[in-house]
C-alpha positions in Angstrom: 166.2 -34.0 40.5 168.6 -36.7 39.4 167.0 -39.8 37.8 168.5 -43.1 36.9 169.2 -43.9 33.2 166.3 -45.2 31.1 165.9 -48.9 31.3 165.8 -51.3 28.3 162.5 -53.0 27.6 164.3 -56.3 28.3 167.7 -57.9 28.8 169.1 -55.4 31.3 172.7 -55.6 32.6 172.6 -55.9 36.4 175.4 -55.9 39.0 174.5 -57.3 42.4 176.7 -56.4 45.3 176.7 -59.4 47.7 176.6 -63.1 47.1 174.8 -64.2 50.2 171.4 -65.9 50.4 169.3 -63.0 49.2 171.8 -61.6 46.7 172.2 -65.0 45.1 168.4 -65.6 44.9 167.9 -62.3 43.2 170.7 -63.1 40.8 168.9 -66.4 40.0 165.6 -64.7 39.5 166.9 -62.0 37.2 169.2 -64.4 35.3 166.3 -66.7 34.7 164.4 -63.7 33.3 167.1 -63.4 30.6 168.9 -60.4 32.1 172.7 -60.4 32.1 173.7 -60.5 35.7 177.0 -60.0 37.5 177.3 -60.9 41.2 180.1 -59.3 43.1 181.7 -61.2 46.0 184.8 -60.8 48.2 185.7 -64.5 48.3 187.9 -65.6 45.5 187.0 -69.3 46.0 183.3 -68.5 45.7 183.9 -66.5 42.5 185.9 -69.3 40.9 183.5 -72.1 42.0 180.5 -70.2 40.8 181.8 -69.5 37.4 183.0 -73.0 36.9 179.9 -74.9 38.3 177.1 -72.3 38.3 176.6 -73.0 42.0 177.2 -71.0 45.1 179.4 -73.1 47.4 178.1 -71.4 50.6 174.5 -70.4 50.0 171.6 -72.1 48.2 174.1 -74.9 47.6 171.6 -77.2 45.9 170.5 -74.7 43.3 172.0 -74.6 39.9 172.1 -71.0 38.6 171.4 -69.8 35.1 174.4 -69.4 32.8 173.4 -65.7 32.3 175.0 -65.0 35.7 178.8 -64.4 36.3 180.5 -63.8 39.6 183.0 -60.9 39.7 185.5 -59.6 42.3 187.0 -59.5 44.8 188.1 -56.0 43.9 185.3 -53.5 43.4 184.3 -53.2 39.7 185.9 -50.3 37.7 184.2 -47.1 36.9 183.8 -48.2 33.2 182.2 -51.5 34.2 179.7 -49.8 36.5 178.9 -47.2 33.8 177.9 -50.1 31.5 175.4 -51.4 34.0 171.7 -50.6 33.8 171.0 -51.6 37.4 173.0 -51.8 40.7 171.5 -53.9 43.4 172.9 -53.8 47.0 172.4 -57.0 49.0 175.2 -56.1 51.5 174.4 -56.3 55.3 173.5 -52.9 56.6 176.5 -52.8 59.0 179.0 -53.0 56.0 177.1 -50.8 53.6 178.6 -47.4 54.5 182.2 -48.6 53.9 181.4 -50.1 50.6 179.4 -47.0 49.4 182.3 -44.8 50.3 184.5 -46.8 48.0 181.9 -47.0 45.3 180.9 -43.3 45.1 183.9 -42.1 43.0 182.9 -44.8 40.4 179.3 -43.5 40.0 178.5 -41.0 37.3 175.5 -38.9 38.4 174.8 -38.0 34.8 174.7 -41.7 33.8 173.4 -43.2 37.0 172.3 -46.9 36.9 169.0 -47.7 38.7 169.9 -48.2 42.3 168.1 -50.8 44.3 168.7 -51.6 48.0 167.4 -54.9 49.6 169.3 -54.9 52.9 167.2 -54.6 56.1 168.6 -53.0 59.2 169.6 -50.0 61.3 173.3 -49.0 61.4 174.8 -49.5 64.9 176.3 -46.3 66.3 174.7 -43.8 64.0 171.2 -45.4 64.2 170.9 -44.5 60.5 168.5 -46.0 58.0 170.0 -47.0 54.6 168.6 -43.9 53.0 170.7 -41.7 55.4 173.8 -43.9 54.8 173.4 -43.3 51.1 173.0 -39.6 51.6 176.1 -39.4 53.8 178.3 -41.4 51.4 176.9 -40.6 48.0 175.0 -37.4 48.4 171.4 -36.4 48.6 170.8 -36.5 44.9 171.7 -40.2 44.7 169.8 -41.0 47.8 166.6 -39.4 46.3 167.0 -41.5 43.2 167.4 -44.8 45.1 164.7 -47.5 45.4 164.1 -50.0 48.2 162.6 -53.5 48.0 161.2 -55.3 51.0 158.6 -58.0 51.8 158.0 -61.6 52.7 160.6 -63.3 50.5 162.6 -66.2 51.7 165.5 -66.8 49.2 164.9 -70.6 49.0 161.3 -70.1 47.9 162.2 -67.4 45.3 164.7 -69.7 43.5 162.0 -72.4 43.6 159.8 -69.9 41.7 157.1 -70.1 44.4 154.6 -67.1 44.2 156.0 -64.1 46.0 155.1 -60.5 46.4 157.2 -57.5 47.6 156.9 -53.8 48.1 159.0 -51.4 46.0 159.4 -47.8 47.3 161.1 -44.6 46.1 160.5 -40.9 46.4 159.3 -40.9 42.8 156.9 -43.3 41.2 159.2 -43.3 38.1 162.1 -44.9 40.0 159.8 -47.4 41.8 158.2 -48.4 38.6 161.6 -49.1 37.0 162.6 -51.4 39.8 159.2 -53.1 39.8 159.3 -53.7 36.0 162.8 -55.2 36.3 161.7 -57.9 38.9 158.1 -58.4 38.0 157.3 -62.0 36.7 154.2 -64.2 36.9 155.7 -65.8 40.1 157.1 -62.5 41.5 154.7 -59.7 41.9 155.8 -56.1 42.8 153.7 -53.4 44.4 155.0 -49.8 44.3 154.8 -47.1 46.9 156.2 -43.7 47.9 157.2 -44.2 51.6 160.9 -45.5 51.5 161.3 -44.5 55.2 158.4 -46.7 56.2 159.6 -49.5 54.0 163.0 -49.4 55.6 161.7 -49.2 59.2 159.3 -52.1 58.5 162.1 -54.3 57.1 164.4 -53.5 60.0 162.1 -53.7 62.9 160.3 -57.0 62.0 163.6 -58.8 62.6 163.5 -57.7 66.3 160.1 -59.3 66.7 161.1 -62.4 64.8 163.7 -62.9 67.6 160.9 -62.5 70.2 158.7 -65.1 68.4 161.5 -67.6 68.1 162.4 -67.1 71.7 158.8 -67.8 72.7 158.7 -71.0 70.7 162.0 -72.1 72.1 160.6 -71.7 75.6 157.8 -74.0 74.7 155.0 -71.5 74.3 152.6 -72.2 71.4 150.1 -70.5 69.1 148.4 -68.0 71.5 151.7 -66.5 72.5 153.1 -66.3 68.9 149.9 -64.6 67.8 150.2 -62.1 70.6 153.8 -61.3 69.7 153.0 -60.8 66.0 150.0 -58.6 66.7 151.6 -56.6 69.5 154.8 -56.5 67.5 152.9 -54.9 64.6 151.4 -52.4 67.0 154.9 -51.4 68.3 156.3 -51.2 64.8 153.5 -48.9 63.7 153.9 -46.7 66.7 157.7 -46.4 66.2 157.3 -45.8 62.5 154.6 -43.2 62.9 156.6 -41.4 65.6 159.6 -41.4 63.2 157.5 -39.9 60.4 156.5 -42.9 58.2 153.0 -43.5 57.1 151.2 -46.0 59.4 149.6 -47.6 56.3 153.0 -48.8 55.2 153.1 -51.2 58.2 149.9 -52.9 57.0 151.5 -53.8 53.7 153.9 -56.5 52.5 157.0 -54.9 54.0 155.2 -54.6 57.3 152.7 -57.2 58.5 153.6 -59.5 55.5 157.3 -59.8 56.4 156.6 -59.7 60.1 154.2 -62.7 59.8 156.7 -64.6 57.7 159.8 -64.1 59.9 157.9 -64.7 63.1 156.5 -68.0 61.9 159.2 -70.0 60.2 162.5 -71.7 61.3 163.8 -70.6 57.9 164.2 -67.1 59.3 167.7 -66.5 60.7 166.3 -64.1 63.3 163.6 -66.5 64.4 166.4 -69.2 64.8 168.4 -66.9 67.0 165.4 -66.4 69.3 164.5 -70.1 69.3 168.1 -71.0 70.4 168.0 -68.3 73.0 164.8 -69.8 74.3 166.4 -73.2 74.5 169.1 -71.8 76.8 172.0 -71.2 74.4 174.2 -68.0 74.8 174.1 -65.3 72.1 177.9 -65.7 71.6 177.6 -69.4 70.8 174.6 -68.8 68.5 176.4 -66.2 66.5 179.5 -68.3 66.2 177.6 -71.2 64.7 174.7 -69.6 62.9 176.6 -69.6 59.5 175.0 -66.4 58.2 174.1 -62.8 59.3 171.0 -62.3 61.5 170.4 -58.6 61.0 167.9 -58.4 63.9 170.7 -58.8 66.5 172.5 -55.6 65.5 169.2 -53.9 64.5 167.9 -54.3 68.1 170.6 -51.9 69.2 169.6 -49.3 66.7 165.9 -49.9 67.4 166.5 -49.4 71.1 168.2 -46.0 70.5 165.4 -44.9 68.2 162.7 -46.0 70.7 164.5 -44.0 73.5 164.9 -41.0 71.2 161.2 -41.0 70.2 160.0 -41.8 73.7 157.5 -44.4 72.5 156.2 -47.4 74.3 157.7 -50.6 72.9 158.0 -53.2 75.7 158.6 -56.2 73.5 161.5 -54.6 71.6 163.0 -53.3 74.9 162.8 -56.8 76.4 164.6 -58.3 73.4 167.3 -55.7 73.9 167.7 -56.7 77.6 167.9 -60.4 76.7 170.5 -59.8 74.0 172.7 -57.1 75.6 171.9 -57.0 79.4 171.9 -60.7 80.1 168.2 -60.9 81.1 166.8 -64.4 81.4 164.3 -65.3 78.6 161.6 -66.6 81.0 162.0 -63.5 83.2 161.5 -61.3 80.2 158.3 -63.1 79.3 157.0 -62.9 82.9 157.7 -59.2 83.1 155.9 -58.5 79.8 152.8 -60.4 81.0 152.9 -58.6 84.3 152.6 -55.2 82.8 149.3 -53.4 83.8 146.4 -53.2 81.4 146.7 -50.5 78.7 144.9 -49.3 75.6 145.3 -51.7 72.7 145.8 -49.2 69.8 147.3 -45.7 70.1 149.4 -43.7 67.7 151.9 -41.3 69.2 150.8 -37.7 69.6 154.1 -36.2 68.4 155.3 -37.5 65.1 157.8 -36.9 62.3 161.0 -35.1 63.6 163.5 -37.8 62.5 161.8 -38.0 59.0 161.8 -34.2 58.8 165.6 -34.2 59.6 166.2 -36.8 57.0 164.1 -35.0 54.4 166.0 -31.8 55.1 169.3 -33.7 54.5 167.9 -34.8 51.2 166.8 -31.3 50.3 163.1 -32.3 50.4 160.3 -30.5 52.1 162.3 -27.3 52.9 161.8 -23.8 51.5 162.8 -23.6 47.9 163.5 -27.3 47.6 161.8 -30.1 45.8 158.5 -31.0 47.4 158.0 -34.7 48.2 155.7 -36.3 45.6 152.0 -36.9 46.5 152.6 -40.6 46.8 154.9 -40.0 49.8 152.8 -38.5 52.6 154.7 -39.0 55.8 153.2 -38.0 59.1 154.9 -34.6 59.4 
């Protein structure tokens, strides 16, 4: 099994793909921890401004970044530059990840592989693929198996303010997860490792759908009872979808699951909550997306989530209602009324048939099939 290169005890060299809110905040966190950080961006004016003023002109504009960070681009870094990195972090929106990984793959040396960390949250439109599958399709199964994933309740603004934050770090091997956790771990930024990357990915993607629902409810004028209902029933739906997919239901009780769900459903700092809130106030989705100023992954993720829900045959009325509001023109108040008019049902049920999508993905990675590598004990999907 391919593993990433050994990491230095300190002062790693890190390349972050993406200079948006989250990529920038991670650059600040690592640069402040005395790592040498390079942040790749497509915008020449951003690169020039950042290197001259140590400020991002578009994101976290009030924050002064450490001098240990340098912006690079707009062309992709060379093979030699990438080979000199200890760590590559991908903070590119999910919908653009496949194209960038296709371009990057020829520059990756599998025998000198940097630690690969993915922090995007979403489901690819069209393919309905998780990031893990996108990596396998573009870079090969060996690189996908060596990748790590970080998710959890972590607003960028609070990270750069060094407010206490905790995240989940998952990979198929404890060794890779531990490398990523050690890179980020600081007294104000605590990392917990795990072995269920599929569950971590589904948690990070699906919670954005329910953040739209929570914002929509608040925009309609509903208050605490309704928000608590959406968060709790949203968690139930997420767990049901994830378990049917093949993830561990316990993952949804962690930081990447209920932790991130609670955060994004409760704060106007969440872009997905903001989309829902403006929908509840009567604005059209087209107008919201034109003026939002940043990517709300939950809008595109809702399409992928709907396809997965239909494929799995699970009951997810809140997610289905958000899809109808976003893509079928359903009135927001009508969606709430229909949800509340559903007949009584059991509160907690896990699906009887679980795991086929995860089995398919593991087969693509060469895991869990005859003669292949057996998934480590830390990863125990519901197969």
